[in-house]
N, C-alpha and C positions, 0 to 999 in steps of 0.2 A: 502493499500499500503504500500511496506517495505521501511526502508530509504535508502536502496542501490537505489532501483525501482527511487524513490523520487528523489534523487540525480542526476543521469542521464539525468530522464525527466528534471528535470531543468537547467542543462546545455547544452543540445540541444535547450530547451525555450530561453534563455538568447542568445544564438546565432541569433536568428531570431530577438529577442528584438532589438538588436543591429544595424541590419538591416535598421530597421524603426525608432526607437526612439532615438534620439541624447542623448547621456550619458556625465557625466559631467569626467574632467579631472583626478580628483581624482579617480574616479571608475576606470576608464580606466587604470590608474597606477596598482589599485589591480587586474585587470582581468590580463592583461599582467603577471605580477609577476606570477597568477595562471598558465596560460597558460607555462610559463617557467617551473614550476614547475611539471607539469603535463609532460613536454617533458623529464625532467631530470627522472620522475618515470619510464617513458617507457622503455627509453633506461636503466636504472639499470636493470629493471625489466627482459629485454632479456637479459643480460648479463649474471646473475644469473639463469633463466631457465636450468632445465638440460634438458628438452627436449621441442619440439615446442610447444605439446602437451597442455602444462601447460599454453600455450596463445592462446587458440585455438579460441580465440573471436578478435585476433590481425587486421583481416582485418576489421572486423566493429569500433573499437578502432581508425583505421587509418581513415574511412567516419568520425566518430566524431569529431577526434582533426582538421580535414581540416576545417570543417565548421565551426567550432569554430575560428579558426584562421584568416579564411578570414572576419569572423564578425569582429573582433579585427580590422582588416586591414581598414576596410570601416569605423569603429567607429574613428578612427585616423585620416584618411583623413578626414573624415569630421570636425573634430575639427582643422584640421592644415590649412584648407582652409576658416573655418567661422572663427576662432577667434585668429590663429597663436600658438595658447597655448594648445599644445595635451598630457601636464604632464610632469613630473619628469620623467619617464621611456626613452620615448621617445628623449626629450630634453638631457637625459645625455648618451644614447647611441651614438646622433648625433655629441656632442660635444665631450664626453670622449673618444669616440672609435676612432675618426680620425683626433682626438686632436684639435679639434675647426677648422680643416683646410679641404676647400670643397674637395680638390683634394684629399688628403689623406683618406677621409672619402670615397670619390666616387669609389677611387680604392679598399681599404677593400671591399667596400658592392659588385663590381665586383667579386673580386678574391672568396668572399663566393658561389656568382652564380656559377662561373664555378665548383667551386670545388662539389656543390650540383647536378649540370646538368651533366656535362661530365663525373664524378668520381662516385659519390656514386650511384644517381639515376640509371644510366645508367646500372651502375655492379648490382645494386639489382636489376633492371628490368630484367636483362638477367638471372642471378641466380634462380629468382623464377619462369621462364618461363620454363626453362631447369630443374629444381626441379619438376614441377609439372608435366611435359612429363614423367619425369624416374620412379614416383610414380606411376603413371597411368599406364605406362606401366611393370610397377613390380608388380602389383596387382596379375595378375593370376598365377604366380609363388609364391608369397607370401601365397597365399589362397592352392596352391598344399604344399607347405612344413610343412603348418598347419596339412591338412588331414593326410601326413606320418608320421608327429609326434604323430596325434592322433592314427592312426591303430597301430603302434607301440607300444604305452604306454607310450611313453614319457610325455605327456601332458593328462591331463583328459577334459570331456567336457563343464566344466567350463570355463579352462584353455584357450581350442579353441575358445569358445565364444568370452573371453575376448580380444585376440589377432585378431581376424577377426572383431570386433567392432572398434579396436585400427587401424588396415589397412582402414576402410572406413572413419574414422574421419581424418587419415592423408591425403588421397585421396581428401577428401573436402577441408581440410586444404590449401594443396599448389595449389588447384585450384582455391581458393578463393585467394590466396594472390598472384597469378601471375594478378588478373583483381586489389587487392587492391593497388598494387606499383604504377596504373596509378595515384591513388589521391595524392601521393605524389609530382607526378612528375607534373601533371595539379597544383598543391598550389602552386609550386615555381614559374611556368611559370605566374601564375596569379599575383604572390604576382611582379614579375621584371613588368608586366605590370601597377602593380596599382604605384608602384613607378616612372614609366616614366608620367604617367596621371598626379600623384602630382606634379613633379617638373614642369610640363608646366602650370597646373592648379595655382600652388602656384604664380609663375611669374604672370600670368595672372591678380589674386588676388593683389596682389603688385602694380602691374603698374595700370591696369587701376580701381580698386578701394579704395586701399589708397595712392595713387601717388607716389610710391616709384620709385626712378632710378631704371633700368632694373639690375645692378649688386647688389644694394641691397637687391633686390625683390629675386634676384637669390641666393647670399650669405644665407639669411635668411632661404627659405622657401627651397632650395635645400639641407641646412643642416639637416632642421626636416625631411624632404621625405626621407634622409639615416638612419636618426636614426632610422623612423619608420620602414623601408625596414631592416633594421638589425635586429630591435626586433622583429619581423615577420618572417625573414628568420633564425634566430638559433634555434629557437624552431623547424623550419621548417628543418633546417640540422641535429637535434637530433633523428627526428622522422625518417629522409631517412636512418640516421646511425643505429639505432635500427632494423629497417626494414633490411637492410644489414646484421648486427648480426644476427639475427632470422634464415634469409634462408642460411644463410652459418656455421651455427652450426655442427660442425662435431662429436661431445661427448653427450651421453646419460647416462653419468655413473658421471660426476664431474661438480662440477662449472664451469662456462668459465674462470675466474682470476686462479684459483688453475692450470687449466689445462695448459694454456697459460704458466704462469711460469714453469712450472715443464717440458715444450717441448721444451722451446727456454733456459732457464736459470738453467736446471736440469743438464746437462753434464759436469762435469769439464773439460774434454778436452776442452770441446769449451770455457770455461772461462780462460782457461790458454793462448790459440791460441790469443783471441782476448786482453787479456792481453797484451802478448807480441808485439802484432802488436802496439796497441797504445803508448807502450814505447819507440819501435824502431821510430815510427813518430816524437815522442816527444825528439829524442837524434841526429835523422839522418837528422831529417828538421828543417825549420826555424818557425814551429807553435810553439803556445806558449808551453815551455817546462813543466812548473808547471801543466797546466791541462792536456795535455797528458799524462805525465809520471802519475799524481795523479789518473786519470781513470783507467791507466794500472793497476796500483799496487791494486786499489782495484776490478779491474777484477779477478786479480791473487789470493787476500783474499777471494774475494766469492767463487772462483773453489775450493780453498784446504777446505772450508767450507761445502763446498755442498761434496765434496770427503769424508770427517770426517763422515758426514749427510748419507752418504750409505752403508759405513763401518760400522758401527754403527746399523743399520738398517737391514744390512745382517748380522751380530752377532746376534741380538735379533731375528732374522727370524729365526737362525738355534738352539738358545737356545730353543725359543717356541716350535719349531717341535718336539727335542730332549725331552722336558717334554710331551709335547702331547703324544710323543710314549710310553713314562714312563707311564706314566698317564693310556693309554689304555692298557699294560700289566698289571699294577696292578687293575683296576675295573672288575667284572666278565663282560664276553662276554657277547654282546646283542645278544641274538638269535631269536629275534622277526623276524627280515628280513630273517631270515634263513626258518622260519617255512611258508612262504609262497610259495604256488606253481600256476604256470600258468597252465591256462588251455589247451593252446595248445602253443608247442615249436619246432620250427626250428631249430636245430643246423645241422652246416654244417662246413666241413674241409677248410683249410686255401687256399686251391685252387678255393673253392667255391665264396670267400670274392668278386672278382671283379662282380659278379652278383647282390650283394645287395647292390653295393659301388655305390650310383649315381654319386659320383666323378669319376669315372670310365667309367660311361654309363651303368650299370647296372640297370634294370629296374625292379627288384623283388619286391622291397617294392610297386611297382606301381601295379605289380600285386597280392598282397597281399589285396589290397584296392579291386581290382577286383571280387575277390574271395569273399570278405565279403559282396559284393552288390549282387555279382550274388547267393548266397545263401538265402540272405533276400527276391530275388525277387522269388526264386525258391520254399523254405521252408516254408518262412513267419516269420523267426527266425533271431534275432542276434546275427552273430558268435563272441564270445569273442576276445580281442584283441588276435591276432598271435604274438609271440615271436620270433623274429629273432635273434641269435646269433651264434658267432663262436666258435668252441671247437678244439682245436688244438691236444684233444686223438685222435680224429678222424681220418683217412686218408685224405689226400687232397680233393680228388676226389667224399666224402663221405658226405651224409647227415643223419640225422634222425628225427623223426617226435615223438613227445611227446604228449601224453593225460595227465593232471593232475600229470606231473612229470614222467609217465611212459613211457616207450619209446614201441609203437605201429608197428610202420612201419619204413624201412629205404630204400634207396637206393645209386647209385652209378653213378655218368655222367662222360664224357668226356669234358672236360670245351671246348676245340677247336674243336671239332664234333659234326656233329649232327646223331641222331637216327633214323634210315631207318625202316619201320615196314612195310610186306607182305601183303595187305587187303586182299589176296586169290586167287588174278587174276592173277599176273605176274607170267608171264612167264620166262623172262631172268633175272638170278638171277645175284646182283651185290657183289662184294668181299668186306670184312669188317670185324670189330672184333664182333663176336657174343656174343648176350647178349638177358637181357628180360627186357622189358618194364616193370618199378617199378609199375604201376597201377593195370593190369590188369594182370600182369605176361604174358604178350605173346612176343612169340621169336621177338628178332629183331637185327638189327647190326648196330655196329658205324661205319660211313662214314666220310670222310673228306670234308672240303668247296666244293675242287674241283669237287668230286663227286656228290653234291647235284643235280645238275641240271638234270644230265643224269639220279640218280633215281627218281626223279619228272616225267622225260619223259616215265620211265618204268612203272609208275602207281604206284610204292611205298607212303606211307604218309611218310613224313620228319617233323621231330620234334627239334627244337631247346633246347639247356638244360633249359633256364627257363621257357619254355612250360613244359618241363617234371617233374619240381619240381612242378609249381602250379598244374596241371594235378594231380599229386599223392597225393600233401596237400589238393584237393578239396574233392579227394574220401574220403580219411583218414577223414576230416570232415563231409561228409554225411553218414558216417557210426557210427562216436561217437557222430552225433549231438544232440540225444537226453539224451546222458548222461553230457554233457554240458549244457543243458537247466536246469538252478537254480531255486528254488524258487523266488529270488531278480528276476529275468529276468520275470518269471510268472507275479510278480506283477508291473513289467513295461507295460507290454502288457496289464496286466486289467486296469491300471490308463490311456491308451492310449485309451482304448474302453468306460471308464468312462466318458471321453469330451465330446463324442459325445451319446453317449446311457448311461446314469445315470443311469435310472430307470430299465435296465437289469444286470448292475453291482449290483446295491442294492437289487436286486430280489435274484442273484444267492451267491451273496460273504456279507459276510457267513454264510448268513441264510440256504442256501442249502449245499455248499460246502464250503470246505476250500482252501485255497491257494495250498497244498501239492497235494490236491485229482486233481485239475487243472491239476498241473504239470504233475500229472501220466498218467492223461488222454492225453496231449499234448505230454508227451515223446512216449506215446504207439502210436500215427501215425506218428510223427518224424521217430522213429524205423523202421517204415515200408517204410519209402519217400515220405509221404502224409504231404502235404503241409499244413500248420496254418495259413497261410496270409488272408482266409477268418475267422478271426477270432469270426467276428459277428456271423456266423452261427452257428459256434462250440460252442459257448456261449446260443445262443437261442436255442440249441437242449438240451445243459446239463440242463437250467434253465424247460426245458419241462420235462426231464424222471429223474430228481435229485429226483425230490418228490416222485418218488417210489422205487429208488434204489441207494445206493451210491456205487456201487462194479463198482470200476473205468473201468475193463474188459468190464463189459456190457455197461457201458455209451461209450465206446471209440465206439463199435459197431453201438451203435444207431448215432452216431457223424458218421463215417464213411459211414452210410446209407443216412445221409443228405447230405451229401459232395460227391453222387454219381455220380455227374457231372462233378465234378473235378477227379476223379478215373477211369472214363470210358475214359474221356479226353486223361489221362495219358497213359493207359496201352490200349485202344482200338480204333486204327485210325478210323477217320469217313470216309464211304463210301469204306470199306474195309472188309472184312471176316477176322476173328482172330481165327488162330487154336489155342485150347485150351485142358487142361484135367480136365475132371469131377472125381469126388470121387463117389464110390460104396456104395450105401443106407446101405447095411449091414456095410460096416466100420463103418460110419457115426452113425451108431445107436450103434455100439460098443463102439464106444468113449465115446458117451452121456452116455453109462450105466457106464464109467468107470472114469467119473466126479464124485470127490470128495469134497464136501463143507464145508468148514471152517469158523472160524472167522474171518481169515485171506485172506480168498478168497478161488476162486476155482483151482483146477488143477489135470492133468490128472494122473490118478493110471493105467497104461496098463499094460499087461505082456510083460516081456521085449522079448518074443520069437514074439507074435505078433506086436510089434512095431518094429523088425527088419525086419519082414515081408512086411508091411507095407513101410518100407522106401525103400526096394528092388523095390517092386514095383513102387514106387514112382521114385526112380534111372530109370527105363528101360525107364518110358514114359517120362520122362524131357528127355532123350536122343534121344526119337524119333522127338521132337521139335528141338532142338538144333542142330539136325544133318539136318532139314529144313530152320535153321539159323532163328529161332524163341525164343522169349523170352518162358521161361516156365512159363506158367499161369495154376493155378488148379482151377477150380469153385467150391465150396462148397455151401451147406445149410449154411441159416445165424447165426443157433446157435451154429454151428459145427466150423466156420472158426478159430475164434481166439484160439482152442485148437488144431486145425490140424497145422495150423500156429506154434506154439511153439513145436510140436511133430517134425518138419522136418527144423528149422530154423538154428539149429546147423550142419545140415548135408547139406544143400542146404541153404547157405546164399542169392542167390539171386532168390530163387523160390517166386513168386509171388500167393499170396492166398486171391480170391478175392471170395465174396457170393453173391448169386443171387442179392439181393437186393441191391446191389453197383453198378449195369450194368442198364444203359439206355435202355428204353424199342426199341429205335431205332438201336442197336447195333448190329451186325452179327456174331455172334460164328460158329464156326464147330469143333465140339470134333472129334478129331484123336486118343481118347484111353482114359482109365477108369484105376486110380487105386484101384486094387482087388485084394483080395486072397482067396485060395481056402478055 
């Protein structure tokens, strides 16, 4: 057992011993002195603690000191009633503090009790109760603020965890303090009752056992009892004061004393006014001239000293700032910070700032958080931190989206307007400012708030500016999510799988595949919008086939086939016949005949004229599906799928290419055309 643990255990054990076993007056003097020392230590500790969590065990300390103080009260009461000699400390407080006079001692004792009950205890109890309530009510807001800072990149995961833990500790502390204050209040009440019992019991012992007259017994035992009460109530008062200090601390940046002096005596103007008032009272009233004029002059001198200190500090601050600026000019520029590139940036003009400013009611930050959650659930990968910043070089209503520092898309909104889009069946048109929806480049119009209800009643799809930006940003992230997946991201995914499936990861990495090769497979899947959330199935498939090939393109096809349930569910609705396009077997054979194998992988070396003809046929067949309002889906054989997708992806970005092995057997398909050439 450590010494600290042993000391706390002996402290509590001694309290219970004093309840049962009589102790000599000399030992009682030592324990009473220790009790006062502990009370002063707690008070000064509360004064100089920079934040309340530095004294997180304060509620427990209150309980320990309360039981120890009551035990001392019981021991002193036993000595008063049995021997009439409770020791030097009790006798001194009873005689010296009260001046040896029963009435004076009684009055001082009553004043202490009133101060503790009606002022300190009552105030501390109320402050602790309100603080606990406000702390608990503020927890959701603080949690949301931490999430917002984390998603905007202001803090990292470790700092976010530290802040969340601190919020939990603060709520637990103030909740405990709300109840622990009752210990101090109950201790004061018990002390008052013990004092009354002591007086009555002392008179009874003096008259009945020692044959004293009533007046003599009252004088002797009442003074001792008051001394006992003072000895116990003064430490209790210090503990109550400590509790009040702790729950009312308003600063977390500096010590109690320095902040207090600076706030109340650090303004020269205040010192001058106080000094002038005191000198005026000394001259113009019958008050003691020497005292008031001297004190007024003292305040004037303090004010002048404070003014000089402030002026000196300002001059030193200016000099330091000039020196730092000069030093920065002399030093070679540190360009390391300029080399960092944010994965995703959303820059906007000053007219869009209210949408991102929480203080102005903007919810763009919350929408960014939801975008990251949505992509994680949909594609199974973590979106990097999205950096939001204003750019005065842009038009007021313009915004741009950058991927790795390069602009990839842009848009423009009208802050006080709504975007209305015709879904295709609106008969009556509404007037507005013509525009294009930035995500899918669909024709739309800007309308005012007053036109919104009418537009919705006519069947228009009406969207507010934050939703426009959020949708555009989401589509851009989906388009570039494969590029944003780094090796470190893959390593983090591998570590997550390793926690639950260590044998699988040990078999796969790095024996069969490296992190870079796994990254390429996952990027291939994400590039075509296939979710990697079922990472266990992906890794199982890679472990099965990586023993025969390390070609990441072929491995991707095997993984896609193992994910056919998810692919079928994504592109082919259940209980519904899906219209698709097939690929002519002759074209498939021609493609396979023109696949060239190299050390870096396979590529398609097709004649340009044949490529042009194939793409023209694809365009005709895709148009048929689009005219029917269907997604363009082409079905190919497994061995051809990836080469045909590469052939068409630069020309038909939204074209879905699926192999027969990626379709569940219960899916119903209907071919409405075939890609073929003469």
